[in-house]
RONUBA-960603 format. One record per atom (N, C-alpha, C): residue number from 1; atom name; x, z, y. Coordinates in nm, 4 decimals. Layout:
<atom><num>NUM</num><atomo>CA</atomo><u>X</u><w>Z</w><v>Y</v></atom>
...
END
This chain:
<atom><num>1</num><atomo>N</atomo><u>0.2677</u><w>-0.4321</w><v>-0.8802</v></atom>
<atom><num>1</num><atomo>CA</atomo><u>0.3251</u><w>-0.2999</w><v>-0.8857</v></atom>
<atom><num>1</num><atomo>C</atomo><u>0.4732</u><w>-0.3135</w><v>-0.9115</v></atom>
<atom><num>2</num><atomo>N</atomo><u>0.5529</u><w>-0.2575</w><v>-0.8236</v></atom>
<atom><num>2</num><atomo>CA</atomo><u>0.6968</u><w>-0.2723</w><v>-0.8408</v></atom>
<atom><num>2</num><atomo>C</atomo><u>0.7694</u><w>-0.1433</w><v>-0.8717</v></atom>
<atom><num>3</num><atomo>N</atomo><u>0.7159</u><w>-0.0285</w><v>-0.8290</v></atom>
<atom><num>3</num><atomo>CA</atomo><u>0.7933</u><w>0.0933</w><v>-0.8409</v></atom>
<atom><num>3</num><atomo>C</atomo><u>0.7008</u><w>0.2092</w><v>-0.8695</v></atom>
<atom><num>4</num><atomo>N</atomo><u>0.7392</u><w>0.2925</w><v>-0.9626</v></atom>
<atom><num>4</num><atomo>CA</atomo><u>0.6675</u><w>0.4168</w><v>-0.9888</v></atom>
<atom><num>4</num><atomo>C</atomo><u>0.7729</u><w>0.5227</w><v>-1.0117</v></atom>
<atom><num>5</num><atomo>N</atomo><u>0.7703</u><w>0.6266</w><v>-0.9297</v></atom>
<atom><num>5</num><atomo>CA</atomo><u>0.8684</u><w>0.7329</w><v>-0.9431</v></atom>
<atom><num>5</num><atomo>C</atomo><u>0.8018</u><w>0.8642</w><v>-0.9072</v></atom>
<atom><num>6</num><atomo>N</atomo><u>0.8676</u><w>0.9742</w><v>-0.9399</v></atom>
<atom><num>6</num><atomo>CA</atomo><u>0.8146</u><w>1.1052</w><v>-0.9044</v></atom>
<atom><num>6</num><atomo>C</atomo><u>0.9011</u><w>1.1658</w><v>-0.7956</v></atom>
<atom><num>7</num><atomo>N</atomo><u>0.8375</u><w>1.2168</w><v>-0.6920</v></atom>
<atom><num>7</num><atomo>CA</atomo><u>0.9083</u><w>1.2856</w><v>-0.5855</v></atom>
<atom><num>7</num><atomo>C</atomo><u>0.9428</u><w>1.4258</w><v>-0.6327</v></atom>
<atom><num>8</num><atomo>N</atomo><u>1.0279</u><w>1.4981</w><v>-0.5578</v></atom>
<atom><num>8</num><atomo>CA</atomo><u>1.0638</u><w>1.6333</w><v>-0.5993</v></atom>
<atom><num>8</num><atomo>C</atomo><u>0.9425</u><w>1.7230</w><v>-0.6256</v></atom>
<atom><num>9</num><atomo>N</atomo><u>0.8324</u><w>1.7016</w><v>-0.5553</v></atom>
<atom><num>9</num><atomo>CA</atomo><u>0.7130</u><w>1.7830</w><v>-0.5762</v></atom>
<atom><num>9</num><atomo>C</atomo><u>0.6232</u><w>1.7238</w><v>-0.6845</v></atom>
<atom><num>10</num><atomo>N</atomo><u>0.6747</u><w>1.6271</w><v>-0.7594</v></atom>
<atom><num>10</num><atomo>CA</atomo><u>0.6025</u><w>1.5657</w><v>-0.8702</v></atom>
<atom><num>10</num><atomo>C</atomo><u>0.4771</u><w>1.4902</w><v>-0.8272</v></atom>
<atom><num>11</num><atomo>N</atomo><u>0.4809</u><w>1.4290</w><v>-0.7087</v></atom>
<atom><num>11</num><atomo>CA</atomo><u>0.3688</u><w>1.3477</w><v>-0.6630</v></atom>
<atom><num>11</num><atomo>C</atomo><u>0.3947</u><w>1.2021</w><v>-0.6973</v></atom>
<atom><num>12</num><atomo>N</atomo><u>0.2995</u><w>1.1362</w><v>-0.7596</v></atom>
<atom><num>12</num><atomo>CA</atomo><u>0.3187</u><w>0.9954</w><v>-0.7943</v></atom>
<atom><num>12</num><atomo>C</atomo><u>0.3284</u><w>0.9074</w><v>-0.6696</v></atom>
<atom><num>13</num><atomo>N</atomo><u>0.4163</u><w>0.8095</w><v>-0.6760</v></atom>
<atom><num>13</num><atomo>CA</atomo><u>0.4358</u><w>0.7130</w><v>-0.5685</v></atom>
<atom><num>13</num><atomo>C</atomo><u>0.4203</u><w>0.5738</w><v>-0.6283</v></atom>
<atom><num>14</num><atomo>N</atomo><u>0.3479</u><w>0.4877</w><v>-0.5580</v></atom>
<atom><num>14</num><atomo>CA</atomo><u>0.3362</u><w>0.3487</w><v>-0.6020</v></atom>
<atom><num>14</num><atomo>C</atomo><u>0.3701</u><w>0.2581</w><v>-0.4861</v></atom>
<atom><num>15</num><atomo>N</atomo><u>0.4410</u><w>0.1519</w><v>-0.5150</v></atom>
<atom><num>15</num><atomo>CA</atomo><u>0.4729</u><w>0.0524</w><v>-0.4132</v></atom>
<atom><num>15</num><atomo>C</atomo><u>0.4226</u><w>-0.0820</w><v>-0.4608</v></atom>
<atom><num>16</num><atomo>N</atomo><u>0.3555</u><w>-0.1531</w><v>-0.3713</v></atom>
<atom><num>16</num><atomo>CA</atomo><u>0.3065</u><w>-0.2863</w><v>-0.4014</v></atom>
<atom><num>16</num><atomo>C</atomo><u>0.3690</u><w>-0.3826</w><v>-0.3019</v></atom>
<atom><num>17</num><atomo>N</atomo><u>0.4311</u><w>-0.4861</w><v>-0.3529</v></atom>
<atom><num>17</num><atomo>CA</atomo><u>0.4929</u><w>-0.5859</w><v>-0.2663</v></atom>
<atom><num>17</num><atomo>C</atomo><u>0.4096</u><w>-0.7129</w><v>-0.2694</v></atom>
<atom><num>18</num><atomo>N</atomo><u>0.4141</u><w>-0.7877</w><v>-0.1620</v></atom>
<atom><num>18</num><atomo>CA</atomo><u>0.3322</u><w>-0.9070</w><v>-0.1477</v></atom>
<atom><num>18</num><atomo>C</atomo><u>0.3846</u><w>-1.0203</w><v>-0.2355</v></atom>
<atom><num>19</num><atomo>N</atomo><u>0.2963</u><w>-1.0765</w><v>-0.3146</v></atom>
<atom><num>19</num><atomo>CA</atomo><u>0.3248</u><w>-1.1966</w><v>-0.3932</v></atom>
<atom><num>19</num><atomo>C</atomo><u>0.2050</u><w>-1.2882</w><v>-0.3749</v></atom>
<atom><num>20</num><atomo>N</atomo><u>0.2227</u><w>-1.3992</w><v>-0.3063</v></atom>
<atom><num>20</num><atomo>CA</atomo><u>0.1123</u><w>-1.4876</w><v>-0.2717</v></atom>
<atom><num>20</num><atomo>C</atomo><u>0.0284</u><w>-1.5258</w><v>-0.3930</v></atom>
<atom><num>21</num><atomo>N</atomo><u>0.0900</u><w>-1.5606</w><v>-0.5013</v></atom>
<atom><num>21</num><atomo>CA</atomo><u>0.0149</u><w>-1.6069</w><v>-0.6179</v></atom>
<atom><num>21</num><atomo>C</atomo><u>-0.0484</u><w>-1.4924</w><v>-0.6960</v></atom>
<atom><num>22</num><atomo>N</atomo><u>-0.0060</u><w>-1.3713</w><v>-0.6691</v></atom>
<atom><num>22</num><atomo>CA</atomo><u>-0.0497</u><w>-1.2565</w><v>-0.7492</v></atom>
<atom><num>22</num><atomo>C</atomo><u>-0.1765</u><w>-1.1897</w><v>-0.6960</v></atom>
<atom><num>23</num><atomo>N</atomo><u>-0.1901</u><w>-1.1761</w><v>-0.5651</v></atom>
<atom><num>23</num><atomo>CA</atomo><u>-0.3031</u><w>-1.1031</w><v>-0.5075</v></atom>
<atom><num>23</num><atomo>C</atomo><u>-0.3955</u><w>-1.1964</w><v>-0.4304</v></atom>
<atom><num>24</num><atomo>N</atomo><u>-0.5250</u><w>-1.1810</w><v>-0.4529</v></atom>
<atom><num>24</num><atomo>CA</atomo><u>-0.6213</u><w>-1.2606</w><v>-0.3777</v></atom>
<atom><num>24</num><atomo>C</atomo><u>-0.7330</u><w>-1.1717</w><v>-0.3262</v></atom>
<atom><num>25</num><atomo>N</atomo><u>-0.7995</u><w>-1.2176</w><v>-0.2225</v></atom>
<atom><num>25</num><atomo>CA</atomo><u>-0.9122</u><w>-1.1464</w><v>-0.1641</v></atom>
<atom><num>25</num><atomo>C</atomo><u>-1.0331</u><w>-1.1664</w><v>-0.2556</v></atom>
<atom><num>26</num><atomo>N</atomo><u>-1.0911</u><w>-1.0599</w><v>-0.3077</v></atom>
<atom><num>26</num><atomo>CA</atomo><u>-1.1993</u><w>-1.0735</w><v>-0.4052</v></atom>
<atom><num>26</num><atomo>C</atomo><u>-1.3206</u><w>-1.1527</w><v>-0.3552</v></atom>
<atom><num>27</num><atomo>N</atomo><u>-1.3565</u><w>-1.1368</w><v>-0.2290</v></atom>
<atom><num>27</num><atomo>CA</atomo><u>-1.4749</u><w>-1.2053</w><v>-0.1767</v></atom>
<atom><num>27</num><atomo>C</atomo><u>-1.4587</u><w>-1.3563</w><v>-0.1670</v></atom>
<atom><num>28</num><atomo>N</atomo><u>-1.3380</u><w>-1.3994</w><v>-0.1353</v></atom>
<atom><num>28</num><atomo>CA</atomo><u>-1.3164</u><w>-1.5430</w><v>-0.1117</v></atom>
<atom><num>28</num><atomo>C</atomo><u>-1.2285</u><w>-1.6098</w><v>-0.2173</v></atom>
<atom><num>29</num><atomo>N</atomo><u>-1.1603</u><w>-1.5276</w><v>-0.2982</v></atom>
<atom><num>29</num><atomo>CA</atomo><u>-1.0658</u><w>-1.5767</w><v>-0.3987</v></atom>
<atom><num>29</num><atomo>C</atomo><u>-0.9499</u><w>-1.6541</w><v>-0.3366</v></atom>
<atom><num>30</num><atomo>N</atomo><u>-0.9238</u><w>-1.6275</w><v>-0.2089</v></atom>
<atom><num>30</num><atomo>CA</atomo><u>-0.8095</u><w>-1.6869</w><v>-0.1401</v></atom>
<atom><num>30</num><atomo>C</atomo><u>-0.6929</u><w>-1.5885</w><v>-0.1436</v></atom>
<atom><num>31</num><atomo>N</atomo><u>-0.5703</u><w>-1.6352</w><v>-0.1242</v></atom>
<atom><num>31</num><atomo>CA</atomo><u>-0.4560</u><w>-1.5436</w><v>-0.1239</v></atom>
<atom><num>31</num><atomo>C</atomo><u>-0.4731</u><w>-1.4324</w><v>-0.0199</v></atom>
<atom><num>32</num><atomo>N</atomo><u>-0.4188</u><w>-1.3167</w><v>-0.0512</v></atom>
<atom><num>32</num><atomo>CA</atomo><u>-0.4226</u><w>-1.2040</w><v>0.0422</v></atom>
<atom><num>32</num><atomo>C</atomo><u>-0.3572</u><w>-1.2449</w><v>0.1740</v></atom>
<atom><num>33</num><atomo>N</atomo><u>-0.4034</u><w>-1.1865</w><v>0.2865</v></atom>
<atom><num>33</num><atomo>CA</atomo><u>-0.3464</u><w>-1.2226</w><v>0.4163</v></atom>
<atom><num>33</num><atomo>C</atomo><u>-0.1985</u><w>-1.1843</w><v>0.4260</v></atom>
<atom><num>34</num><atomo>N</atomo><u>-0.1234</u><w>-1.2606</w><v>0.5023</v></atom>
<atom><num>34</num><atomo>CA</atomo><u>0.0194</u><w>-1.2338</w><v>0.5212</v></atom>
<atom><num>34</num><atomo>C</atomo><u>0.0388</u><w>-1.1288</w><v>0.6296</v></atom>
<atom><num>35</num><atomo>N</atomo><u>0.0108</u><w>-1.0037</w><v>0.5963</v></atom>
<atom><num>35</num><atomo>CA</atomo><u>0.0235</u><w>-0.8939</w><v>0.6923</v></atom>
<atom><num>35</num><atomo>C</atomo><u>0.1336</u><w>-0.7973</w><v>0.6491</v></atom>
<atom><num>36</num><atomo>N</atomo><u>0.1269</u><w>-0.7487</w><v>0.5259</v></atom>
<atom><num>36</num><atomo>CA</atomo><u>0.2208</u><w>-0.6467</w><v>0.4780</v></atom>
<atom><num>36</num><atomo>C</atomo><u>0.3180</u><w>-0.7041</w><v>0.3770</v></atom>
<atom><num>37</num><atomo>N</atomo><u>0.4468</u><w>-0.6794</w><v>0.3993</v></atom>
<atom><num>37</num><atomo>CA</atomo><u>0.5510</u><w>-0.7186</w><v>0.3032</v></atom>
<atom><num>37</num><atomo>C</atomo><u>0.5470</u><w>-0.6251</w><v>0.1830</v></atom>
<atom><num>38</num><atomo>N</atomo><u>0.5337</u><w>-0.4949</w><v>0.2103</v></atom>
<atom><num>38</num><atomo>CA</atomo><u>0.5135</u><w>-0.3991</w><v>0.1017</v></atom>
<atom><num>38</num><atomo>C</atomo><u>0.4412</u><w>-0.2757</w><v>0.1539</v></atom>
<atom><num>39</num><atomo>N</atomo><u>0.3774</u><w>-0.2070</w><v>0.0624</v></atom>
<atom><num>39</num><atomo>CA</atomo><u>0.3031</u><w>-0.0849</w><v>0.0928</v></atom>
<atom><num>39</num><atomo>C</atomo><u>0.3398</u><w>0.0177</w><v>-0.0127</v></atom>
<atom><num>40</num><atomo>N</atomo><u>0.3757</u><w>0.1382</w><v>0.0318</v></atom>
<atom><num>40</num><atomo>CA</atomo><u>0.4088</u><w>0.2469</w><v>-0.0586</v></atom>
<atom><num>40</num><atomo>C</atomo><u>0.3134</u><w>0.3624</w><v>-0.0291</v></atom>
<atom><num>41</num><atomo>N</atomo><u>0.2536</u><w>0.4181</w><v>-0.1334</v></atom>
<atom><num>41</num><atomo>CA</atomo><u>0.1529</u><w>0.5230</w><v>-0.1177</v></atom>
<atom><num>41</num><atomo>C</atomo><u>0.1875</u><w>0.6414</w><v>-0.2071</v></atom>
<atom><num>42</num><atomo>N</atomo><u>0.1696</u><w>0.7637</w><v>-0.1548</v></atom>
<atom><num>42</num><atomo>CA</atomo><u>0.1795</u><w>0.8860</w><v>-0.2330</v></atom>
<atom><num>42</num><atomo>C</atomo><u>0.0371</u><w>0.9369</w><v>-0.2509</v></atom>
<atom><num>43</num><atomo>N</atomo><u>-0.0042</u><w>0.9584</w><v>-0.3757</v></atom>
<atom><num>43</num><atomo>CA</atomo><u>-0.1404</u><w>1.0009</w><v>-0.4046</v></atom>
<atom><num>43</num><atomo>C</atomo><u>-0.1382</u><w>1.1026</w><v>-0.5192</v></atom>
<atom><num>44</num><atomo>N</atomo><u>-0.2504</u><w>1.1686</w><v>-0.5441</v></atom>
<atom><num>44</num><atomo>CA</atomo><u>-0.2554</u><w>1.2696</w><v>-0.6511</v></atom>
<atom><num>44</num><atomo>C</atomo><u>-0.2271</u><w>1.2145</w><v>-0.7911</v></atom>
<atom><num>45</num><atomo>N</atomo><u>-0.2512</u><w>1.0866</w><v>-0.8142</v></atom>
<atom><num>45</num><atomo>CA</atomo><u>-0.2218</u><w>1.0278</w><v>-0.9453</v></atom>
<atom><num>45</num><atomo>C</atomo><u>-0.1537</u><w>0.8927</w><v>-0.9261</v></atom>
<atom><num>46</num><atomo>N</atomo><u>-0.0807</u><w>0.8520</w><v>-1.0268</v></atom>
<atom><num>46</num><atomo>CA</atomo><u>-0.0138</u><w>0.7221</w><v>-1.0214</v></atom>
<atom><num>46</num><atomo>C</atomo><u>-0.1151</u><w>0.6088</w><v>-1.0148</v></atom>
<atom><num>47</num><atomo>N</atomo><u>-0.2251</u><w>0.6239</w><v>-1.0856</v></atom>
<atom><num>47</num><atomo>CA</atomo><u>-0.3286</u><w>0.5201</w><v>-1.0841</v></atom>
<atom><num>47</num><atomo>C</atomo><u>-0.3861</u><w>0.5029</w><v>-0.9447</v></atom>
<atom><num>48</num><atomo>N</atomo><u>-0.4189</u><w>0.6140</w><v>-0.8800</v></atom>
<atom><num>48</num><atomo>CA</atomo><u>-0.4742</u><w>0.6068</w><v>-0.7446</v></atom>
<atom><num>48</num><atomo>C</atomo><u>-0.3721</u><w>0.5488</w><v>-0.6475</v></atom>
<atom><num>49</num><atomo>N</atomo><u>-0.2459</u><w>0.5894</w><v>-0.6585</v></atom>
<atom><num>49</num><atomo>CA</atomo><u>-0.1416</u><w>0.5359</w><v>-0.5702</v></atom>
<atom><num>49</num><atomo>C</atomo><u>-0.1309</u><w>0.3842</w><v>-0.5871</v></atom>
<atom><num>50</num><atomo>N</atomo><u>-0.1368</u><w>0.3360</w><v>-0.7100</v></atom>
<atom><num>50</num><atomo>CA</atomo><u>-0.1290</u><w>0.1932</w><v>-0.7369</v></atom>
<atom><num>50</num><atomo>C</atomo><u>-0.2485</u><w>0.1192</w><v>-0.6781</v></atom>
<atom><num>51</num><atomo>N</atomo><u>-0.3678</u><w>0.1729</w><v>-0.6985</v></atom>
<atom><num>51</num><atomo>CA</atomo><u>-0.4891</u><w>0.1092</w><v>-0.6459</v></atom>
<atom><num>51</num><atomo>C</atomo><u>-0.4845</u><w>0.1023</w><v>-0.4939</v></atom>
<atom><num>52</num><atomo>N</atomo><u>-0.4466</u><w>0.2116</w><v>-0.4285</v></atom>
<atom><num>52</num><atomo>CA</atomo><u>-0.4422</u><w>0.2150</w><v>-0.2825</v></atom>
<atom><num>52</num><atomo>C</atomo><u>-0.3370</u><w>0.1198</w><v>-0.2263</v></atom>
<atom><num>53</num><atomo>N</atomo><u>-0.2198</u><w>0.1151</w><v>-0.2889</v></atom>
<atom><num>53</num><atomo>CA</atomo><u>-0.1131</u><w>0.0266</w><v>-0.2408</v></atom>
<atom><num>53</num><atomo>C</atomo><u>-0.1536</u><w>-0.1201</w><v>-0.2557</v></atom>
<atom><num>54</num><atomo>N</atomo><u>-0.2090</u><w>-0.1550</w><v>-0.3695</v></atom>
<atom><num>54</num><atomo>CA</atomo><u>-0.2491</u><w>-0.2939</w><v>-0.3925</v></atom>
<atom><num>54</num><atomo>C</atomo><u>-0.3654</u><w>-0.3338</w><v>-0.3025</v></atom>
<atom><num>55</num><atomo>N</atomo><u>-0.4642</u><w>-0.2464</w><v>-0.2909</v></atom>
<atom><num>55</num><atomo>CA</atomo><u>-0.5790</u><w>-0.2762</w><v>-0.2052</v></atom>
<atom><num>55</num><atomo>C</atomo><u>-0.5367</u><w>-0.2903</w><v>-0.0594</v></atom>
<atom><num>56</num><atomo>N</atomo><u>-0.4361</u><w>-0.2166</w><v>-0.0188</v></atom>
<atom><num>56</num><atomo>CA</atomo><u>-0.3891</u><w>-0.2257</w><v>0.1195</v></atom>
<atom><num>56</num><atomo>C</atomo><u>-0.3300</u><w>-0.3623</w><v>0.1501</v></atom>
<atom><num>57</num><atomo>N</atomo><u>-0.2591</u><w>-0.4199</w><v>0.0546</v></atom>
<atom><num>57</num><atomo>CA</atomo><u>-0.2060</u><w>-0.5551</w><v>0.0730</v></atom>
<atom><num>57</num><atomo>C</atomo><u>-0.3220</u><w>-0.6518</w><v>0.0962</v></atom>
<atom><num>58</num><atomo>N</atomo><u>-0.4254</u><w>-0.6397</w><v>0.0147</v></atom>
<atom><num>58</num><atomo>CA</atomo><u>-0.5408</u><w>-0.7301</w><v>0.0242</v></atom>
<atom><num>58</num><atomo>C</atomo><u>-0.6192</u><w>-0.7066</w><v>0.1527</v></atom>
<atom><num>59</num><atomo>N</atomo><u>-0.6287</u><w>-0.5822</w><v>0.1982</v></atom>
<atom><num>59</num><atomo>CA</atomo><u>-0.7061</u><w>-0.5504</w><v>0.3188</v></atom>
<atom><num>59</num><atomo>C</atomo><u>-0.6392</u><w>-0.5953</w><v>0.4479</v></atom>
<atom><num>60</num><atomo>N</atomo><u>-0.5112</u><w>-0.6252</w><v>0.4441</v></atom>
<atom><num>60</num><atomo>CA</atomo><u>-0.4429</u><w>-0.6726</w><v>0.5644</v></atom>
<atom><num>60</num><atomo>C</atomo><u>-0.4437</u><w>-0.5692</w><v>0.6756</v></atom>
<atom><num>61</num><atomo>N</atomo><u>-0.4781</u><w>-0.6101</w><v>0.7978</v></atom>
<atom><num>61</num><atomo>CA</atomo><u>-0.4775</u><w>-0.5193</w><v>0.9127</v></atom>
<atom><num>61</num><atomo>C</atomo><u>-0.5753</u><w>-0.4031</w><v>0.8963</v></atom>
<atom><num>62</num><atomo>N</atomo><u>-0.6794</u><w>-0.4212</w><v>0.8189</v></atom>
<atom><num>62</num><atomo>CA</atomo><u>-0.7789</u><w>-0.3156</w><v>0.7988</v></atom>
<atom><num>62</num><atomo>C</atomo><u>-0.7253</u><w>-0.2015</w><v>0.7119</v></atom>
<atom><num>63</num><atomo>N</atomo><u>-0.6094</u><w>-0.2204</w><v>0.6509</v></atom>
<atom><num>63</num><atomo>CA</atomo><u>-0.5536</u><w>-0.1188</w><v>0.5620</v></atom>
<atom><num>63</num><atomo>C</atomo><u>-0.5167</u><w>0.0094</w><v>0.6354</v></atom>
<atom><num>64</num><atomo>N</atomo><u>-0.4731</u><w>0.0008</w><v>0.7593</v></atom>
<atom><num>64</num><atomo>CA</atomo><u>-0.4279</u><w>0.1205</w><v>0.8306</v></atom>
<atom><num>64</num><atomo>C</atomo><u>-0.5387</u><w>0.2247</w><v>0.8418</v></atom>
<atom><num>65</num><atomo>N</atomo><u>-0.6499</u><w>0.1872</w><v>0.8973</v></atom>
<atom><num>65</num><atomo>CA</atomo><u>-0.7612</u><w>0.2809</w><v>0.9141</v></atom>
<atom><num>65</num><atomo>C</atomo><u>-0.8149</u><w>0.3258</w><v>0.7779</v></atom>
<atom><num>66</num><atomo>N</atomo><u>-0.8223</u><w>0.2318</w><v>0.6839</v></atom>
<atom><num>66</num><atomo>CA</atomo><u>-0.8735</u><w>0.2643</w><v>0.5515</v></atom>
<atom><num>66</num><atomo>C</atomo><u>-0.7853</u><w>0.3672</w><v>0.4822</v></atom>
<atom><num>67</num><atomo>N</atomo><u>-0.6525</u><w>0.3501</w><v>0.4870</v></atom>
<atom><num>67</num><atomo>CA</atomo><u>-0.5627</u><w>0.4478</w><v>0.4250</v></atom>
<atom><num>67</num><atomo>C</atomo><u>-0.5737</u><w>0.5844</w><v>0.4920</v></atom>
<atom><num>68</num><atomo>N</atomo><u>-0.5891</u><w>0.5859</w><v>0.6234</v></atom>
<atom><num>68</num><atomo>CA</atomo><u>-0.6079</u><w>0.7141</w><v>0.6933</v></atom>
<atom><num>68</num><atomo>C</atomo><u>-0.7305</u><w>0.7859</w><v>0.6393</v></atom>
<atom><num>69</num><atomo>N</atomo><u>-0.8362</u><w>0.7133</w><v>0.6094</v></atom>
<atom><num>69</num><atomo>CA</atomo><u>-0.9588</u><w>0.7748</w><v>0.5583</v></atom>
<atom><num>69</num><atomo>C</atomo><u>-0.9433</u><w>0.8255</w><v>0.4152</v></atom>
<atom><num>70</num><atomo>N</atomo><u>-0.8387</u><w>0.7811</w><v>0.3451</v></atom>
<atom><num>70</num><atomo>CA</atomo><u>-0.8161</u><w>0.8235</w><v>0.2066</v></atom>
<atom><num>70</num><atomo>C</atomo><u>-0.7344</u><w>0.9531</w><v>0.1970</v></atom>
<atom><num>71</num><atomo>N</atomo><u>-0.6851</u><w>1.0036</w><v>0.3106</v></atom>
<atom><num>71</num><atomo>CA</atomo><u>-0.6071</u><w>1.1278</w><v>0.3145</v></atom>
<atom><num>71</num><atomo>C</atomo><u>-0.4845</u><w>1.1235</w><v>0.2232</v></atom>
<atom><num>72</num><atomo>N</atomo><u>-0.4074</u><w>1.0159</w><v>0.2345</v></atom>
<atom><num>72</num><atomo>CA</atomo><u>-0.2834</u><w>1.0023</w><v>0.1588</v></atom>
<atom><num>72</num><atomo>C</atomo><u>-0.1701</u><w>0.9711</w><v>0.2565</v></atom>
<atom><num>73</num><atomo>N</atomo><u>-0.0486</u><w>0.9861</w><v>0.2090</v></atom>
<atom><num>73</num><atomo>CA</atomo><u>0.0680</u><w>0.9455</w><v>0.2868</v></atom>
<atom><num>73</num><atomo>C</atomo><u>0.1063</u><w>0.8044</w><v>0.2430</v></atom>
<atom><num>74</num><atomo>N</atomo><u>0.1392</u><w>0.7202</w><v>0.3403</v></atom>
<atom><num>74</num><atomo>CA</atomo><u>0.1738</u><w>0.5825</w><v>0.3069</v></atom>
<atom><num>74</num><atomo>C</atomo><u>0.2730</u><w>0.5262</w><v>0.4081</v></atom>
<atom><num>75</num><atomo>N</atomo><u>0.3483</u><w>0.4265</w><v>0.3623</v></atom>
<atom><num>75</num><atomo>CA</atomo><u>0.4417</u><w>0.3526</w><v>0.4476</v></atom>
<atom><num>75</num><atomo>C</atomo><u>0.4130</u><w>0.2050</w><v>0.4266</v></atom>
<atom><num>76</num><atomo>N</atomo><u>0.3826</u><w>0.1353</w><v>0.5349</v></atom>
<atom><num>76</num><atomo>CA</atomo><u>0.3505</u><w>-0.0067</w><v>0.5282</v></atom>
<atom><num>76</num><atomo>C</atomo><u>0.4542</u><w>-0.0843</w><v>0.6087</v></atom>
<atom><num>77</num><atomo>N</atomo><u>0.5148</u><w>-0.1848</w><v>0.5473</v></atom>
<atom><num>77</num><atomo>CA</atomo><u>0.6093</u><w>-0.2695</w><v>0.6189</v></atom>
<atom><num>77</num><atomo>C</atomo><u>0.5444</u><w>-0.4057</w><v>0.6409</v></atom>
<atom><num>78</num><atomo>N</atomo><u>0.5346</u><w>-0.4430</w><v>0.7675</v></atom>
<atom><num>78</num><atomo>CA</atomo><u>0.4750</u><w>-0.5715</w><v>0.8036</v></atom>
<atom><num>78</num><atomo>C</atomo><u>0.5702</u><w>-0.6856</w><v>0.7682</v></atom>
<atom><num>79</num><atomo>N</atomo><u>0.5181</u><w>-0.8049</w><v>0.7680</v></atom>
<atom><num>79</num><atomo>CA</atomo><u>0.5988</u><w>-0.9230</w><v>0.7356</v></atom>
<atom><num>79</num><atomo>C</atomo><u>0.7166</u><w>-0.9390</w><v>0.8309</v></atom>
<atom><num>80</num><atomo>N</atomo><u>0.7033</u><w>-0.8887</w><v>0.9558</v></atom>
<atom><num>80</num><atomo>CA</atomo><u>0.8128</u><w>-0.8995</w><v>1.0530</v></atom>
<atom><num>80</num><atomo>C</atomo><u>0.9102</u><w>-0.7815</w><v>1.0463</v></atom>
<atom><num>81</num><atomo>N</atomo><u>0.8896</u><w>-0.6895</w><v>0.9504</v></atom>
<atom><num>81</num><atomo>CA</atomo><u>0.9782</u><w>-0.5751</w><v>0.9327</v></atom>
<atom><num>81</num><atomo>C</atomo><u>0.9336</u><w>-0.4488</w><v>1.0036</v></atom>
<atom><num>82</num><atomo>N</atomo><u>0.8299</u><w>-0.4562</w><v>1.0845</v></atom>
<atom><num>82</num><atomo>CA</atomo><u>0.7761</u><w>-0.3389</w><v>1.1519</v></atom>
<atom><num>82</num><atomo>C</atomo><u>0.7202</u><w>-0.2416</w><v>1.0480</v></atom>
<atom><num>83</num><atomo>N</atomo><u>0.7483</u><w>-0.1131</w><v>1.0652</v></atom>
<atom><num>83</num><atomo>CA</atomo><u>0.7030</u><w>-0.0115</w><v>0.9704</v></atom>
<atom><num>83</num><atomo>C</atomo><u>0.5960</u><w>0.0757</w><v>1.0341</v></atom>
<atom><num>84</num><atomo>N</atomo><u>0.4887</u><w>0.0988</w><v>0.9607</v></atom>
<atom><num>84</num><atomo>CA</atomo><u>0.3810</u><w>0.1895</w><v>1.0019</v></atom>
<atom><num>84</num><atomo>C</atomo><u>0.3716</u><w>0.2996</w><v>0.8983</v></atom>
<atom><num>85</num><atomo>N</atomo><u>0.3555</u><w>0.4228</w><v>0.9449</v></atom>
<atom><num>85</num><atomo>CA</atomo><u>0.3444</u><w>0.5374</w><v>0.8549</v></atom>
<atom><num>85</num><atomo>C</atomo><u>0.2059</u><w>0.5996</w><v>0.8715</v></atom>
<atom><num>86</num><atomo>N</atomo><u>0.1491</u><w>0.6417</w><v>0.7602</v></atom>
<atom><num>86</num><atomo>CA</atomo><u>0.0162</u><w>0.7024</w><v>0.7571</v></atom>
<atom><num>86</num><atomo>C</atomo><u>0.0292</u><w>0.8433</w><v>0.6993</v></atom>
<atom><num>87</num><atomo>N</atomo><u>-0.0487</u><w>0.9356</w><v>0.7524</v></atom>
<atom><num>87</num><atomo>CA</atomo><u>-0.0517</u><w>1.0707</w><v>0.6981</v></atom>
<atom><num>87</num><atomo>C</atomo><u>0.0794</u><w>1.1418</w><v>0.7151</v></atom>
<atom><num>88</num><atomo>N</atomo><u>0.1208</u><w>1.2142</w><v>0.6118</v></atom>
<atom><num>88</num><atomo>CA</atomo><u>0.2397</u><w>1.2983</w><v>0.6182</v></atom>
<atom><num>88</num><atomo>C</atomo><u>0.3670</u><w>1.2252</w><v>0.5761</v></atom>
<atom><num>89</num><atomo>N</atomo><u>0.3683</u><w>1.0918</w><v>0.5843</v></atom>
<atom><num>89</num><atomo>CA</atomo><u>0.4895</u><w>1.0187</w><v>0.5482</v></atom>
<atom><num>89</num><atomo>C</atomo><u>0.6000</u><w>1.0552</w><v>0.6463</v></atom>
<atom><num>90</num><atomo>N</atomo><u>0.7181</u><w>1.0929</w><v>0.5971</v></atom>
<atom><num>90</num><atomo>CA</atomo><u>0.8262</u><w>1.1338</w><v>0.6878</v></atom>
<atom><num>90</num><atomo>C</atomo><u>0.8757</u><w>1.0175</w><v>0.7750</v></atom>
<atom><num>91</num><atomo>N</atomo><u>0.9227</u><w>1.0536</w><v>0.8929</v></atom>
<atom><num>91</num><atomo>CA</atomo><u>0.9737</u><w>0.9522</w><v>0.9878</v></atom>
<atom><num>91</num><atomo>C</atomo><u>1.1078</u><w>0.8998</w><v>0.9448</v></atom>
END
């Protein structure tokens, strides 16, 4: 967890950045896949935003569809700098 701030509408935002030694895939206990450099999520609570952002790093490519199903706004930056936006995240 790197950042927690409140937007003008008082919605919690959490950003999770990739740290190889910090995050691992629970099923295999191997480092999280090298897909996302960072993930930022806006959710109803700071706890939920943190959980969704961190889980997205671990989920790798599967995070996009999964975040869409969570009905939140998110911004994901790939390791190559490509940005993907989910939900109502502004362009």
